[in-house]
N, C-alpha and C positions, 0 to 999 in steps of 0.2 A: 475544540479539537475536531479534526476531520481528516479526510484523505489528503495526504501530503504527496506532492510530486516534485522531484528535482532531478537534475542531471548529475551523474557521477562518472566523469570521463566521457565515454561515448554511450554509457548505459543510462537508461531511465530508471529511476527508483521510485516505487510507490510505497508509501508507509501508511498504515492504518492502525491507530491505537485500539487495543483490545478492551480497555475500560474507559469510561468517561470520567471527567473531572469530578471528584467527590463521590464516585461510585465504587468505593473500595471493595464492596461486597458483590460486585458484578450482578446487580439485580435488574438493571435496565438494559434490555437488548434492542430496543427500538432504534436507537441511533446507529448501532453497528450494522443492523440490517440495511438501513438506507445507504450507508457508506459502502457496504459490500455490493449493493446494486450499482452504485456509481463506479466502483472499481471494475465490475464486470462489463459495464458499458464502455468504459475507457479502454479496456483490453480488447474488446471486440471492434470498436471503432478505429483503433490505431493499428490493427493487425499486429498486436504485440506478441513477441516471442519471449517466453519466460525462460530465463537462465537459472534463476535460483529463487527459492522461497524459504523464508526463515522467520524467526522471532528474535527481536532484540529488545533490550530493556533500556529505556532512557531514565535518567535520574536528574531532573531539574529541581522541582520542589517536592515531588513525590515520584515513586517508582511507577513507571508506566510501560508495560509490555506492549509491543506493537508488531504486527505482521509487516515484513519487509519483502517486497517482490522486486527483483532486478531483471532487466532484459532490454530488448531493442524494440522501439516503435517502428512501424512500417518495415517489418522484417524482410519483405521481398526486396526492398531497396537496399537494406543493410548488407545483404549477402550477394548482391549483384545478380539476382535471378531475373 
């Protein structure tokens, strides 16, 4: 698991699982700290404008809550500034 990035129409969507595989008791925070650093760098480096932040739950083999951030990269270009 890791930081997921994909396009949803014209929005960019960042997804970050809140628990690691097999860590149902949420005991290991080292991996999420690294992915939060990657997310912060990505937001800074792309001049990202956040439109929404939320939590969604995915259910493939196990229930995995994840942070979902939607917005525009290079916001100055997106809004014609």
